[in-house]
mmCIF file of the C-alpha atoms, coordinates in Angstrom:
data_MODEL
# 
_entry.id   MODEL 
# 
loop_
_atom_site.group_PDB 
_atom_site.id 
_atom_site.type_symbol 
_atom_site.label_atom_id 
_atom_site.label_alt_id 
_atom_site.label_comp_id 
_atom_site.label_asym_id 
_atom_site.label_entity_id 
_atom_site.label_seq_id 
_atom_site.pdbx_PDB_ins_code 
_atom_site.Cartn_x 
_atom_site.Cartn_y 
_atom_site.Cartn_z 
_atom_site.occupancy 
_atom_site.B_iso_or_equiv 
_atom_site.pdbx_formal_charge 
_atom_site.auth_seq_id 
_atom_site.auth_comp_id 
_atom_site.auth_asym_id 
_atom_site.auth_atom_id 
_atom_site.pdbx_PDB_model_num 
ATOM 1  C CA . UNK A 1 1  ? 105.262 77.645 87.152  1.00 0.00 ? 1  UNK A CA 1 
ATOM 2  C CA . UNK A 1 2  ? 104.892 74.939 84.515  1.00 0.00 ? 2  UNK A CA 1 
ATOM 3  C CA . UNK A 1 3  ? 102.653 71.895 84.598  1.00 0.00 ? 3  UNK A CA 1 
ATOM 4  C CA . UNK A 1 4  ? 102.832 68.649 82.698  1.00 0.00 ? 4  UNK A CA 1 
ATOM 5  C CA . UNK A 1 5  ? 99.642  68.115 80.705  1.00 0.00 ? 5  UNK A CA 1 
ATOM 6  C CA . UNK A 1 6  ? 98.279  64.635 80.061  1.00 0.00 ? 6  UNK A CA 1 
ATOM 7  C CA . UNK A 1 7  ? 95.569  64.663 77.397  1.00 0.00 ? 7  UNK A CA 1 
ATOM 8  C CA . UNK A 1 8  ? 93.529  61.479 77.163  1.00 0.00 ? 8  UNK A CA 1 
ATOM 9  C CA . UNK A 1 9  ? 89.956  60.488 76.609  1.00 0.00 ? 9  UNK A CA 1 
ATOM 10 C CA . UNK A 1 10 ? 88.097  58.901 79.510  1.00 0.00 ? 10 UNK A CA 1 
ATOM 11 C CA . UNK A 1 11 ? 88.455  55.327 78.224  1.00 0.00 ? 11 UNK A CA 1 
ATOM 12 C CA . UNK A 1 12 ? 92.208  55.693 77.763  1.00 0.00 ? 12 UNK A CA 1 
ATOM 13 C CA . UNK A 1 13 ? 92.580  57.243 81.201  1.00 0.00 ? 13 UNK A CA 1 
ATOM 14 C CA . UNK A 1 14 ? 90.837  54.285 82.825  1.00 0.00 ? 14 UNK A CA 1 
ATOM 15 C CA . UNK A 1 15 ? 93.273  51.930 81.116  1.00 0.00 ? 15 UNK A CA 1 
ATOM 16 C CA . UNK A 1 16 ? 96.426  53.763 82.168  1.00 0.00 ? 16 UNK A CA 1 
ATOM 17 C CA . UNK A 1 17 ? 98.494  52.232 84.946  1.00 0.00 ? 17 UNK A CA 1 
ATOM 18 C CA . UNK A 1 18 ? 99.566  55.780 85.703  1.00 0.00 ? 18 UNK A CA 1 
ATOM 19 C CA . UNK A 1 19 ? 96.038  56.515 86.911  1.00 0.00 ? 19 UNK A CA 1 
ATOM 20 C CA . UNK A 1 20 ? 96.967  55.178 90.357  1.00 0.00 ? 20 UNK A CA 1 
ATOM 21 C CA . UNK A 1 21 ? 99.752  57.762 90.527  1.00 0.00 ? 21 UNK A CA 1 
ATOM 22 C CA . UNK A 1 22 ? 97.503  60.701 89.600  1.00 0.00 ? 22 UNK A CA 1 
ATOM 23 C CA . UNK A 1 23 ? 96.193  62.300 92.763  1.00 0.00 ? 23 UNK A CA 1 
ATOM 24 C CA . UNK A 1 24 ? 94.564  65.573 93.672  1.00 0.00 ? 24 UNK A CA 1 
ATOM 25 C CA . UNK A 1 25 ? 94.091  67.518 96.871  1.00 0.00 ? 25 UNK A CA 1 
ATOM 26 C CA . UNK A 1 26 ? 90.823  66.897 98.693  1.00 0.00 ? 26 UNK A CA 1 
ATOM 27 C CA . UNK A 1 27 ? 88.693  69.694 100.165 1.00 0.00 ? 27 UNK A CA 1 
ATOM 28 C CA . UNK A 1 28 ? 90.912  69.785 103.279 1.00 0.00 ? 28 UNK A CA 1 
ATOM 29 C CA . UNK A 1 29 ? 94.168  70.040 101.301 1.00 0.00 ? 29 UNK A CA 1 
ATOM 30 C CA . UNK A 1 30 ? 95.107  66.400 101.862 1.00 0.00 ? 30 UNK A CA 1 
ATOM 31 C CA . UNK A 1 31 ? 96.553  64.155 99.193  1.00 0.00 ? 31 UNK A CA 1 
ATOM 32 C CA . UNK A 1 32 ? 96.539  60.350 99.121  1.00 0.00 ? 32 UNK A CA 1 
ATOM 33 C CA . UNK A 1 33 ? 99.953  58.674 99.117  1.00 0.00 ? 33 UNK A CA 1 
ATOM 34 C CA . UNK A 1 34 ? 99.680  54.959 98.296  1.00 0.00 ? 34 UNK A CA 1 
ATOM 35 C CA . UNK A 1 35 ? 100.425 52.508 101.117 1.00 0.00 ? 35 UNK A CA 1 
ATOM 36 C CA . UNK A 1 36 ? 103.263 50.920 99.126  1.00 0.00 ? 36 UNK A CA 1 
ATOM 37 C CA . UNK A 1 37 ? 105.070 54.271 99.265  1.00 0.00 ? 37 UNK A CA 1 
ATOM 38 C CA . UNK A 1 38 ? 104.084 55.152 102.859 1.00 0.00 ? 38 UNK A CA 1 
ATOM 39 C CA . UNK A 1 39 ? 105.413 51.799 104.059 1.00 0.00 ? 39 UNK A CA 1 
ATOM 40 C CA . UNK A 1 40 ? 108.899 52.809 102.931 1.00 0.00 ? 40 UNK A CA 1 
ATOM 41 C CA . UNK A 1 41 ? 108.941 55.682 105.454 1.00 0.00 ? 41 UNK A CA 1 
ATOM 42 C CA . UNK A 1 42 ? 107.895 54.249 108.831 1.00 0.00 ? 42 UNK A CA 1 
ATOM 43 C CA . UNK A 1 43 ? 107.787 56.743 111.708 1.00 0.00 ? 43 UNK A CA 1 
ATOM 44 C CA . UNK A 1 44 ? 108.883 59.629 109.482 1.00 0.00 ? 44 UNK A CA 1 
ATOM 45 C CA . UNK A 1 45 ? 107.789 63.219 109.321 1.00 0.00 ? 45 UNK A CA 1 
ATOM 46 C CA . UNK A 1 46 ? 108.341 65.304 106.216 1.00 0.00 ? 46 UNK A CA 1 
ATOM 47 C CA . UNK A 1 47 ? 109.661 68.740 105.439 1.00 0.00 ? 47 UNK A CA 1 
ATOM 48 C CA . UNK A 1 48 ? 107.450 70.097 102.683 1.00 0.00 ? 48 UNK A CA 1 
ATOM 49 C CA . UNK A 1 49 ? 108.916 72.463 100.100 1.00 0.00 ? 49 UNK A CA 1 
ATOM 50 C CA . UNK A 1 50 ? 107.981 73.923 96.752  1.00 0.00 ? 50 UNK A CA 1 
ATOM 51 C CA . UNK A 1 51 ? 111.000 73.785 94.433  1.00 0.00 ? 51 UNK A CA 1 
ATOM 52 C CA . UNK A 1 52 ? 110.826 74.666 90.743  1.00 0.00 ? 52 UNK A CA 1 
ATOM 53 C CA . UNK A 1 53 ? 107.049 74.204 90.772  1.00 0.00 ? 53 UNK A CA 1 
ATOM 54 C CA . UNK A 1 54 ? 107.213 70.738 92.376  1.00 0.00 ? 54 UNK A CA 1 
ATOM 55 C CA . UNK A 1 55 ? 106.118 69.690 95.850  1.00 0.00 ? 55 UNK A CA 1 
ATOM 56 C CA . UNK A 1 56 ? 109.045 68.011 97.590  1.00 0.00 ? 56 UNK A CA 1 
ATOM 57 C CA . UNK A 1 57 ? 108.651 65.795 100.665 1.00 0.00 ? 57 UNK A CA 1 
ATOM 58 C CA . UNK A 1 58 ? 111.937 65.343 102.527 1.00 0.00 ? 58 UNK A CA 1 
ATOM 59 C CA . UNK A 1 59 ? 111.647 62.501 105.098 1.00 0.00 ? 59 UNK A CA 1 
ATOM 60 C CA . UNK A 1 60 ? 112.990 63.051 108.611 1.00 0.00 ? 60 UNK A CA 1 
ATOM 61 C CA . UNK A 1 61 ? 113.155 60.609 111.520 1.00 0.00 ? 61 UNK A CA 1 
ATOM 62 C CA . UNK A 1 62 ? 113.089 62.162 114.967 1.00 0.00 ? 62 UNK A CA 1 
ATOM 63 C CA . UNK A 1 63 ? 115.196 60.501 117.639 1.00 0.00 ? 63 UNK A CA 1 
ATOM 64 C CA . UNK A 1 64 ? 114.438 61.620 121.175 1.00 0.00 ? 64 UNK A CA 1 
ATOM 65 C CA . UNK A 1 65 ? 117.330 61.786 123.599 1.00 0.00 ? 65 UNK A CA 1 
ATOM 66 C CA . UNK A 1 66 ? 115.170 62.284 126.694 1.00 0.00 ? 66 UNK A CA 1 
ATOM 67 C CA . UNK A 1 67 ? 111.670 60.864 127.123 1.00 0.00 ? 67 UNK A CA 1 
ATOM 68 C CA . UNK A 1 68 ? 110.528 64.220 128.582 1.00 0.00 ? 68 UNK A CA 1 
ATOM 69 C CA . UNK A 1 69 ? 111.397 65.890 125.272 1.00 0.00 ? 69 UNK A CA 1 
ATOM 70 C CA . UNK A 1 70 ? 108.992 63.698 123.315 1.00 0.00 ? 70 UNK A CA 1 
ATOM 71 C CA . UNK A 1 71 ? 106.714 66.307 121.760 1.00 0.00 ? 71 UNK A CA 1 
ATOM 72 C CA . UNK A 1 72 ? 104.275 63.587 120.710 1.00 0.00 ? 72 UNK A CA 1 
ATOM 73 C CA . UNK A 1 73 ? 103.266 63.101 124.364 1.00 0.00 ? 73 UNK A CA 1 
ATOM 74 C CA . UNK A 1 74 ? 102.903 66.786 125.220 1.00 0.00 ? 74 UNK A CA 1 
ATOM 75 C CA . UNK A 1 75 ? 99.365  68.044 125.249 1.00 0.00 ? 75 UNK A CA 1 
# 
């Protein structure tokens, strides 16, 4: 698996607009996706895949045909 390496000193890193795009997993394995991106996928779930060393999120909208089949309401 290959990784892109960005070498900068701390001052340069603070000045980069790309800093907002650099995220890391928290202790629970969660990663922050900016609201401007999340807003483009309302009511979506995502298939998660690892392809060629990259994490891919494939958006899916679920349309229920019968209210009883709504898994969101099942407990």
